[in-house]
C-alpha positions in Angstrom: -77.0 92.2 57.6 -76.2 92.3 61.3 -74.1 89.6 62.8 -73.2 89.2 66.4 -70.3 87.0 67.6 -69.6 85.2 70.7 -65.9 86.1 70.5 -64.6 86.0 74.1 -61.4 85.2 75.8 -61.1 81.4 76.3 -58.5 79.3 77.8 -56.1 77.7 75.4 -57.1 74.4 73.9 -56.0 71.3 75.7 -53.4 68.8 74.3 -56.2 66.4 73.6 -58.2 69.0 71.7 -55.1 69.9 69.6 -54.5 66.2 68.8 -58.2 65.8 68.0 -58.0 68.8 65.6 -54.9 67.4 63.9 -56.4 63.9 63.5 -59.0 65.3 61.1 -56.2 66.1 58.6 -54.7 62.6 59.1 -58.1 61.2 58.1 -58.4 63.5 55.1 -54.9 62.6 53.8 -55.6 58.9 54.0 -57.9 59.7 51.0 -56.3 62.8 49.5 -52.7 61.5 49.3 -53.5 58.4 47.2 -56.0 60.3 45.0 -53.3 62.9 44.2 -50.4 60.5 43.7 -51.6 57.0 43.0 -55.0 57.5 41.2 -53.3 58.5 37.9 -51.2 55.4 38.0 -54.1 53.1 38.9 -56.4 54.3 36.1 -53.7 54.8 33.4 -51.3 52.0 34.3 -53.6 49.3 35.7 -57.1 50.0 34.2 -55.6 51.2 30.9 -57.2 54.6 30.4 -55.1 57.0 28.3 -53.7 60.0 30.4 -55.6 62.6 28.3 -58.9 60.9 28.8 -58.2 60.4 32.5 -57.1 64.0 33.2 -60.1 65.4 31.2 -62.5 63.3 33.3 -60.8 64.4 36.6 -60.9 68.1 35.4 -64.6 68.0 34.7 -65.2 66.3 38.0 -63.1 68.8 39.9 -65.2 71.6 38.5 -68.3 70.0 39.9 -66.5 69.4 43.1 -65.5 73.1 43.3 -69.1 74.1 42.9 -70.3 71.9 45.7 -67.8 73.6 48.0 -69.6 76.9 47.7 -73.0 75.2 48.4 -71.5 73.5 51.5 -70.1 76.9 52.7 -73.6 78.3 52.7 -74.9 75.2 54.4 -72.4 75.6 57.2 -73.2 79.2 57.8 -76.9 78.3 58.1 -76.5 75.1 60.3 -77.9 75.2 63.8 -77.0 72.3 66.0 -76.0 71.7 69.6 -72.7 70.4 68.3 -72.1 73.6 66.3 -71.9 74.4 62.6 -69.1 72.1 61.4 -68.8 69.1 63.6 -72.2 67.5 62.8 -71.3 67.3 59.1 -68.0 65.5 59.8 -69.8 62.9 61.9 -72.6 62.4 59.4 -70.5 62.1 56.2 -67.2 60.4 57.1 -68.5 56.8 56.6 -70.0 57.3 53.1 -66.9 59.3 52.2 -64.7 56.3 53.1 -66.9 53.8 51.3 -66.9 55.8 48.0 -63.1 56.4 48.2 -62.6 52.6 48.3 -64.9 52.1 45.4 -62.8 54.6 43.4 -59.9 52.1 43.6 -62.2 49.1 42.8 -62.9 49.2 39.1 -64.3 45.7 38.1 -62.0 43.9 35.6 -65.0 43.1 33.5 -65.5 46.7 32.4 -64.1 48.0 29.1 -62.5 51.5 28.8 -65.9 53.2 28.4 -67.3 51.4 31.4 -64.2 52.2 33.4 -64.5 55.9 32.5 -68.1 55.9 33.7 -67.0 54.1 36.9 -64.3 56.8 37.5 -66.8 59.6 36.9 -69.5 58.2 39.3 -67.2 57.1 42.1 -64.9 60.2 41.9 -67.9 62.5 42.2 -69.5 60.6 44.9 -66.3 60.5 46.9 -65.0 64.1 46.2 -67.9 66.2 45.0 -70.5 65.1 47.5 -69.0 63.3 50.6 -65.4 64.8 50.7 -66.9 68.3 50.4 -69.4 67.5 53.1 -66.6 66.5 55.5 -63.6 68.6 54.6 -65.2 72.0 54.2 -66.6 71.7 57.7 -63.3 70.5 59.0 -61.5 73.4 57.3 -63.9 75.8 58.9 -63.3 74.4 62.4 -60.1 76.5 62.9 -62.2 79.7 62.9 -64.7 78.3 65.3 -62.6 76.6 68.0 -60.2 79.6 68.8 -59.9 83.3 68.2 -56.2 83.4 69.2 -54.0 84.1 66.2 -50.9 82.6 67.8 -52.8 79.4 68.7 -54.1 79.2 65.1 -50.5 79.2 63.9 -49.8 76.3 66.3 -52.9 74.4 65.2 -52.0 74.9 61.6 -48.6 73.3 62.4 -50.2 70.4 64.3 -52.6 69.9 61.4 -49.7 69.6 59.0 -47.9 67.1 61.3 -50.9 64.8 61.0 -51.2 65.4 57.3 -47.6 64.6 56.6 -47.9 61.5 58.8 -50.8 60.2 56.8 -48.9 60.9 53.5 -45.9 59.0 54.9 -48.2 56.1 55.7 -49.5 56.1 52.1 -46.1 56.5 50.5 -44.5 53.6 52.4 -47.5 51.2 52.8 -50.0 51.7 50.0 -48.2 49.9 47.1 -46.7 47.4 49.5 -50.2 46.5 50.8 -51.5 46.3 47.2 -48.8 43.7 46.4 -49.3 41.9 49.8 -53.0 41.5 49.2 -52.9 40.9 45.4 -49.6 39.3 44.8 -48.7 41.8 42.1 -49.3 45.5 41.6 -51.5 44.8 38.6 -54.0 42.8 40.5 -57.0 45.0 41.1 -58.3 43.2 44.2 -55.1 44.1 46.0 -56.0 47.8 45.5 -59.5 47.4 46.9 -58.3 45.5 50.0 -55.5 48.0 50.7 -57.7 51.0 50.5 -60.4 49.4 52.6 -57.9 49.5 55.4 -57.2 53.1 54.9 -61.0 53.9 54.7 -61.6 52.3 58.1 -58.7 54.2 59.6 -60.1 57.5 58.2 -63.5 57.0 59.8 -61.9 56.4 63.2 -59.8 59.5 63.0 -62.6 61.7 61.7 -64.9 60.6 64.6 -62.1 61.2 67.1 -61.7 64.7 65.7 -65.3 65.8 65.8 -66.0 64.1 69.1 -63.3 65.9 71.1 -63.7 69.5 70.0 -66.1 72.3 71.0 -67.1 75.1 68.7 -66.6 78.1 71.0 -66.9 80.9 68.5 -70.0 80.2 66.3 -72.3 83.1 65.3 -75.1 83.4 67.8 -77.4 85.9 66.1 -78.0 86.4 62.4 -80.8 88.7 61.4 -80.2 88.1 57.7 -78.0 85.5 56.1 -75.4 86.9 53.7 -76.6 86.9 50.1 -74.4 86.0 47.1 -73.9 89.7 46.5 -72.8 90.3 50.1 -70.4 87.4 49.8 -68.9 88.5 46.5 -68.4 92.0 47.9 -66.8 90.7 51.1 -64.4 88.4 49.4 -63.5 90.8 46.5 -62.5 93.4 49.1 -60.6 91.1 51.4 -57.1 91.6 50.1 -55.4 89.0 52.3 -58.0 86.3 51.5 -57.3 86.9 47.8 -53.5 86.7 48.3 -53.6 83.5 50.3 -56.1 81.9 47.9 -54.0 82.7 44.8 -50.8 81.4 46.4 -52.4 78.2 47.4 -54.1 77.7 44.0 -50.6 77.8 42.4 -49.2 75.6 45.2 -51.9 72.9 44.7 -51.7 73.1 40.9 -48.0 72.6 40.7 -48.1 69.9 43.4 -50.8 68.1 41.5 -48.7 68.0 38.3 -45.6 66.9 40.0 -47.2 64.2 42.2 -49.1 62.8 39.3 -45.7 62.0 37.7 -43.9 60.8 40.8 -44.8 57.1 40.4 -44.0 57.2 36.7 -40.6 58.8 37.4 -39.7 56.0 39.7 -41.0 53.4 37.3 -39.5 54.6 34.0 -36.6 56.9 34.9 -35.3 55.1 38.0 -36.5 51.7 36.7 -38.2 50.7 40.0 -41.7 51.7 40.9 -41.2 50.9 44.5 -38.8 53.8 44.7 -41.9 56.0 44.6 -42.0 55.5 48.4 -38.6 57.1 48.7 -39.4 60.0 46.4 -42.5 60.9 48.3 -41.2 59.7 51.7 -38.1 61.9 51.6 -40.4 65.0 51.0 -42.9 64.0 53.7 -40.4 62.9 56.3 -38.4 66.2 56.1 -41.7 68.1 56.2 -42.7 66.2 59.3 -39.3 66.9 60.9 -39.8 70.6 60.2 -43.3 70.6 61.7 -42.1 68.8 64.8 -38.8 70.5 65.4 -38.2 73.6 63.4 -41.6 75.3 63.1 -42.4 75.3 66.9 -39.2 77.2 67.4 -39.9 79.6 64.5 -43.4 80.3 65.7 -42.0 81.7 69.0 -40.1 84.5 67.1 -41.6 85.0 63.7 -45.0 85.7 62.2 -46.9 83.2 60.2 -46.4 85.4 57.1 -42.6 85.4 57.4 -42.5 81.7 57.8 -44.8 81.3 54.8 -42.3 83.4 52.7 -39.4 81.4 54.0 -41.2 78.2 52.8 -41.4 79.5 49.3 -37.6 80.0 49.3 -37.0 76.4 50.5 -39.3 75.2 47.7 -37.3 77.1 45.1 -34.0 75.8 46.4 -35.3 72.2 46.6 -36.7 72.3 43.1 -33.3 73.6 41.8 -31.4 70.9 43.7 -33.7 68.1 42.4 -33.4 69.3 38.8 -29.6 69.4 39.0 -29.2 66.0 40.6 -32.1 64.3 38.9 -30.2 61.1 37.7 -29.9 59.5 41.1 -32.4 58.6 43.8 -30.1 60.2 46.4 -30.0 63.5 44.6 -33.7 63.7 44.1 -34.3 62.7 47.7 -31.9 65.4 48.9 -33.8 68.0 46.9 -37.1 66.7 48.2 -35.9 67.2 51.7 -35.6 70.9 51.0 -39.0 70.9 49.3 -40.6 69.0 52.2 -39.4 71.7 54.6 -40.9 74.4 52.3 -44.1 72.5 51.8 -44.6 72.2 55.5 -44.0 75.9 56.1 -46.4 77.0 53.4 -49.1 74.5 54.2 -49.1 75.0 58.0 -49.1 78.8 57.8 -51.8 79.0 55.1 -54.5 77.6 57.4 -53.8 80.3 60.0 -53.5 83.1 57.5 -56.8 82.1 55.9 -58.5 82.1 59.3 -57.0 85.4 60.2 -58.3 86.9 56.9 -61.8 85.8 57.7 -61.9 86.9 61.4 -59.8 90.1 61.3 -61.1 92.9 63.6 -64.2 94.5 62.2 -65.1 91.7 59.9 -68.4 89.8 59.9 -68.2 86.2 61.2 -71.2 85.2 59.1 -68.8 84.7 56.2 -66.5 82.1 57.8 -68.2 79.1 56.1 -68.6 80.5 52.7 -65.1 82.2 52.8 -63.5 78.8 53.6 -65.6 77.1 50.9 -64.7 79.8 48.3 -61.1 79.2 49.1 -61.5 75.5 48.7 -63.4 76.2 45.4 -60.4 78.0 44.0 -58.0 75.2 45.1 -60.0 72.7 43.2 -60.1 74.9 40.1 -56.3 74.9 40.4 -56.3 71.1 40.8 -58.5 70.8 37.7 -56.1 73.0 35.7 -53.2 70.9 37.0 -54.9 67.7 36.0 -55.5 68.9 32.5 -52.0 70.2 32.1 -50.5 66.9 33.3 -52.7 64.7 31.1 -52.3 66.7 28.0 -48.6 67.0 28.5 -48.2 63.2 28.9 -50.3 62.6 25.8 -48.4 65.2 23.9 -45.2 63.4 24.9 -46.5 60.2 23.6 -47.0 58.3 26.8 -48.6 54.9 26.1 -50.5 53.2 29.0 -50.0 49.7 27.6 -46.3 50.0 26.8 -43.6 48.6 29.1 -41.0 50.8 27.5 -41.8 54.5 26.9 -40.5 56.6 24.1 -37.8 59.3 24.6 -40.3 62.1 24.3 -42.6 60.4 26.9 -39.6 60.1 29.3 -38.7 63.7 28.7 -42.3 64.8 29.6 -42.3 62.7 32.8 -39.0 64.3 33.7 -40.3 67.9 33.0 -43.6 67.5 34.9 -42.0 65.9 37.9 -38.9 68.1 38.2 -39.5 71.6 36.8 -43.1 72.5 37.4 -42.5 73.1 41.1 -39.8 75.5 40.4 -41.9 77.9 38.3 -44.9 77.6 40.6 -42.8 78.5 43.7 -41.4 81.6 42.0 -44.9 82.8 41.3 -46.1 82.0 44.8 -43.3 84.1 46.2 -44.2 87.1 44.1 -47.9 87.0 45.0 -47.2 86.5 48.7 -45.3 89.8 48.8 -48.7 91.5 48.3 -50.0 90.2 51.7 -50.9 93.1 54.0 -49.4 92.6 57.5 -50.6 95.8 59.0 -53.7 97.9 58.8 -57.3 96.8 58.1 -57.7 93.7 56.0 -61.1 94.6 54.8 -61.4 97.7 52.6 -64.9 99.1 53.2 
């Protein structure tokens, strides 16, 4: 396989282009944030599905979703369009993605548990396996196509996370309030549908703004033979840095999935006020946003993306320890979440740039950018699947009852463990794996 690249020196991206790039992650998190933090509550607390059944259904769906990522990666590498390889897919798929995401939170009250499970399976896979993949794998690939400057990639990763945290703050503070506003009570299903219809419309606007204001300057211009599966597996299995970044982020997403799935329940049953969920998540996201806006721009002037990534894992560990020690008050938990938010922003922002660096290092083939990004996303979703299964089975093992207004002591203990302690263990493992990242020398071992 011979691949020629158009890699040249280009002027830095304009402020408008940087904002456009970040707006794509704002759109993404208007869907991802409620799916990761509120979907478990909606289906187990409102619809009435037991956590074990819910998590098993999500795990199966995530495996299908992960497989579709790989397919989309090959599609991107083979796409030929005047708009580039990634942007056409964002424009085509953002509207059906938004519609199916709203349907995910729109289970008809006439359905029984079996019907609700079928509704969950169909709408989740339409939203995530098909349309989310068709939008977000191209979006994740954009960073490798719009600039070759490693320093600018670090800045763009930071900007992307600013928009991601902003969307998560919107969901944390507005989602449940809008549900109650439109439905009169959190248990009224029509309130959920109307609230997430607003978020769906907003996501389409931001996706189109993103794709419409960027130019893919570094697409592959000549491919004599597209990479085969064997070529791809050889490339990725010999790309040390890609493996390290992928494993770190699998653990990051898996532990975050477990913790965030229990956040609303922790507020409801341990702090006795479900609306405190906005403060639990908001404290984490606000501190992360502050770090992205104030701290990281200063750090990026003096330190590498890799060092900032390592520093983020330390903040995650400290935050998890603080939260566990002061877990009985909302103030103590929020204080620990401030530290975790700083760590989360450092890890998330730098991971995007480190991934792009691993796929475009000197001497590497640019024909693997799409599939390399897709394989990375595939692994993240495997991690999310494992996290979903662990959370659901842990809650069932603890005796959590969806229909009960008061939970047993064992159920409360399981909520406390999954929300407070999983992040601590995951952060330690991320730190150990990250130390294997190669900062000098060739990234690809031929």
